[in-house]
N, C-alpha and C positions, 0 to 999 in steps of 0.2 A: 150134675155140674161138670162142665168141660174140664178135662185134665190139663194142667199147666204144662206147656211144652218147654223143655230145657234144651238149650243149644250150646254146643261146643265147636270151636273152629281151630284148625291148626294147619300150618304149611303155607306154600306159595303157589300162586297160579298166574297164568298169563302166557303170552306167546314166547316170551324170552326165557321162561323157566325151563331148566333141563335137570333131569335126574332128581326130581322132587315131585311133590303132589300137594293137593289141598283137600282137606277133609272137613265136611260139615256133618256133625252128628246131632240129630234131633231125637231126644227121648220122648216117646209118646205113650199114652195110656193104653193103647190097643193097636191092633192091626199087624202085629208081628214085625219081622225085619224086612224092610223095603230098601233096596239098593239102586242107586243110579250111578253107573260108572262110565266115565268118559276117559278113554285112554288111547294114546298113540300106538300102544302095542297090544291092543285088545285082541287082535286076531291070534296072537301067539300066547298071550299071558292073561287074557281077560278072566278065564275061569280060575286060574291060580290066584289072581288078585281077589276075586270074590270069595274064594275059599278061605283066604287069610282073614278077610274081614269077618266072615261068619265065625271063624275059629276064635277071633278076639271077642266077638259078641258073646259067644258061649263062655269064654274064660271070665269075662267081667259080668256075666249073668244079665246081659241085656236082652230082654224079651221082646220089646216093642221099640222100634226106632226107624227113622228115615235117615239114610246115609247117602250123602252125595260125595263122590270122589272125582276130582279132576286130576288125572295122572299124566305126568310128562316124563315117563321113563324112570320112575323111582324104583330102586331096588327094595326087596322085602324089608330090610332093616329100616329103611326110611318110611315105607308105608306103615309099618308097625309103630314106629316112633310118632308119626303124625296122628295116627288113630288114637294111641294112648294119651297123647297130649290133649287132644280134643275131649276125650272122655274124662280126664282128670280135671279139666276146667269145670265140668259139671259135678264131679264127685272127687274133690281134692282130698278128702279124708280116706279114700280107698287106698290102702297100703299095698295091695297086690300089684305085682309087676309082671308084665307079659314079656318073658325073656326068650329070645331066639337061641338056638343051639350055639354053644361056644365053638368058635373056629380054633381047632387044635394047633394051627400054625401060629397062633398068637399067644402061646403059653410060655414062650421063652422069658426067663427071668432077667433081671438087670444086675449090674454090679456098680459099686460106688465110684470106681475110678475108670470105667470104660470110656471109649472115645465119644466125645461130644463136640466134634468140630462144627457140625451143622445141625440146626434144629429148624424144621420147616413148620411155620405157623399156618394152620388151617382154621378159618372161621367156623365155629361150632354149629352154626345154623345154615351151613352151605354144604349139604351132603354130596353135591356134584364133585367136590374136590377130593373126597375121601378115598374112593376105590383105587385110583392110580397113584396116590401120593408115594407109596412105598417103592414104586418102580423107578423113581428118581434117585433112590439110594441115599437119602439123608441119614445121618447117624440117629436123629430123633425126629419124631413127628409130634407137634403140639396141637392138640384139639383145644381150641380156645373158647372159653365161656365168658371171657371178660370184655376187653375193649372192642373186639370185632363184632360183638353181638349187641343189638339194640336192646334197651331195657324191656320193651314189650315182648321180645323173643327169647329172653333168657331161660324161662322155664321150658319152653319147647325145645330149646337147644340141648338141655340136659338129657332128654330122652334120645335125641339123635346121637350125642356123644356116647352115652351108655351103650346103645345098640351097636355103634361103630366099633367100640372097644371089643365087643363080643363077636361081631360078624365079619368085619373088614380085615383082609389080609394085608397088614402093613409090612410084610416080609421081615427083614432083620432090624428094622428101625425101632429104637426105643420108644415106647408109647408114653407120651406125656400129656397132661391136661393142665391148662392154666385156669385156675378157679377165679372167682370174683373176689373182690375185697371182702374182708370179714365185716359183719357177720354172715353176709350172703354166701360167702365162699364155704362156710362150714356146712351149709345145706347142700352145696354142690358135691361135697365129698360122699354123701350118701348114694349118689348116682354113679360114682366112678370107682370108688375103692374096691368093691367086690368083683370088678370086671376086668381084671388083668391090666391095670395101669401100673407103669413102672415109676414114674416121677410126677410129683405134684409141684407146679410152679405157683408161687405165692406172690401176687402182685403188690406193688406199692408198700413194701415191707419197711417198717420204721422202728421195730423193736423186737427183742427176743420173746416178748409176751405173745406176739402174733404166731411165731413159730411153735411155741408151747401149746397154744390153743389148737392149732392144726394137728400137731403130733398127737395130742390127747384124743381128739376126735377120731383120727385114723386108728389109734389103738383100740378105742371103743368099738368101732365098726369091725375091725379085724377079729376081735374077740367074739363079737356077736355072730360073725359069719365063719368063724373057725379058719381064718386065713393065715398062711405061714410065710408067703413070699415077702421079701423086703420091698418097701415102698419108700423111695427117696424123696427128698425135698430140695427145691431150688428157689430160694428167695430172689425176688427181683427188686433191686434198689432203684427208686425213681424220684427221690426227693433229697433236698439238702440235709434234712434230719436223718434220712436213711444212710447217707454217706457218712455222717458223723458217727453213727452207730453200726457201721459196717462190720467191724470185728465182733462186736457183741452179738450181732445176728448170725454171722458165719460160724461162730463157735457155740451156738446155743443148743445144738443137737447133733448127735453122731449120725443122724439120718440125712443130714444135709450133704449133698454130693457136689454142689457147685453154687457159686454166687454170681449173679449176673446183674446187668444194669440196663435200665430203660431210658434212653437219652432224650426221647421226645418229651416225656413228662419232667425229667430232671431239668432240662434247659428252660422249660416253661416255669418251673418252680423257682429257679434263680433269676428269671427275668431276662434271658438272652435268647438269641436265635441260634438254632443248631446249624452248624456248617459242616461240609465235608472235611475241611481241614481239621476241625475238632479241637482247636486251642481252648475253647470255652469249657470243654469237658475233660481236659487232660488230668486235672487234679482229681476229679471224681473217678475216672477210669483207673488211675494209678492207685487210688485208695482201695478200690474194689480188688485189684490184683494183690495188693499187699495184705489186705484183710483175709482174702481167700488162702493165700500161701501160708500166712501165719496160722490159719485154722486147719491146714492140711487138706484143702479141697480145691476143686477146679475154679478157675476164673473164666467167665464167658462174656464176650463182648455183646454190645447192642446190635440191632439190625441196621442194615444200610438201606435207607428208604427209597432210593432211586433205582427201580428195577431195570431201567434201560441203560444205566451207566455201569457196565460191567468192568470197565477199566478203573473207574473210581472205586468200585467194590474191591477189586484186586489190591489197589493201593491201600485202602482202608484195612483190609484183612492182613496184609503184610505188616502194616504198622501195629495192628493189634497183636500179632504174633511176636513182634520185636519188644513190645511192652511187657509181654508175659501172659497174654490171654491164650486159652487153649481151644476156643471155639467162638462161633459167631451165629447170631440168629439170621434166618432167611425168611423172606416173605414171598418168594417166588421160586419155583423149581429151577429156573435158569441160573439162580445164584449158587446152587449147591456145588457144582463142579468147580466154579471159580474159587469158592471158599476152601474146598478140599485141596486144590492145587497150591493155593497160597500157604496152607498149613503143612504141606509136604516138606519133609526135611531136605536141605540142600546136600550136595555130594560132600561138601566139607563137613557138615554136621554129621553125616552118616559115618564117614571115615573116622572122625574123632570119637564118636560113640562106640564104634567097633573096638577101638584101641582101649577105651575105658572099661568096657565090659570084659574084654579079654584079660586085661590086667586084674580085674576083680575076680574072675574065674581062676586065674593062676594063683592069686593070693589065697583063695578059699582052699584050693587043692593042697597048698603048703601049710594050711592051718594058721596063716598069718592074720593078725587082727588089724593090720594096717595095709592099705592099698596105695601103691604109688605108680606113677607113670612118668618115667624119666626122673627128673628131680622134684616133681610135684606130687604132693600128697592128695589123695582123692577121698573125699568123705561120702557118706551114704547118700545124701541128696543128689550129688553129682552122678553117682552110679545109677540111681533111680531114673534120673532124667535121661541118661544115655540109653537105658533099657527101653524107656518109653519112645525115644526117637527111633530105635530099631524096630519097635513094634508097629510103627507107622509105615515103614518102608513097603511092606507087602500088603498093607491094608487096602481096602476098596477105595 
């Protein structure tokens, strides 16, 4: 009786594809491993590509298969992710993971109150954007598994994001992953928590129960894998209900580092069109700021969706800063410098901050419990804000 052929496919192919590949894996009953590799870089890396495929076949105990690979300059982390995704289509119950060596430059930990002026979103199924993302010097890089990934590609994107966290040098950027809405998002955590992620973004959050589910799952995974580094949470509020429950969400866990808002979904939920002027979202954005400050965490503004309008972005970011936001999402690298410049302290702010910090230091030396500047008393939050302003001055 002829053996049934099982086929798995993953990746992208075509003339316009770059830094990606397409894998077709056919498990056969006999004949050994047969490969057909078409690559634009075969002269230089053809043998290396074949060796990686054979290594993965050995790892997953594949004895007989026909493997067709169309490569358009994919890096090893992408090749491995696409092959594993194709294999797991055939054998979804195989729990083994083919993990490339960890890039030691990605071992830096995060802190709850570090700078998050800019966070660059990268679609989780587009590996071409990953390698150079850190060169643009965003404060954070978001590998997105949610809105930017089509439903049919979500599982394949998990392998790419996992491999990118291990292999790609994101330089000093904080490594973030936006998971899917629950319950799918809980499955995403299994792919990212063990691999040096710093922050998990939780989309369309509407209650503290969502935060608790995510935190519980993270703790389970950390215990299983014996992980000690802190992993922070950033809920994204994207609905009217979420705004109503903003403080409940913001204060639901000490692992929450920031609260942010998604205005495309929020304005759709309340039935209005989003505008650059932003009157329709002023209440929601102000609520996010107040809830975040009451909970002692950062408030992060939504993205500015017109990547060509840099002047509009500047105006929007300055407004966000004036309202009390400490950062803004970016969907294109060209937005990063504009955001950083807008959040940079003014000379007036710097001079005032220096005076406040100096007065605080003098009071400390004298053992005074009260800090004053001229005739004005200065409380702890004012000193903390002044110290933060000065920390921004010499920052990137």
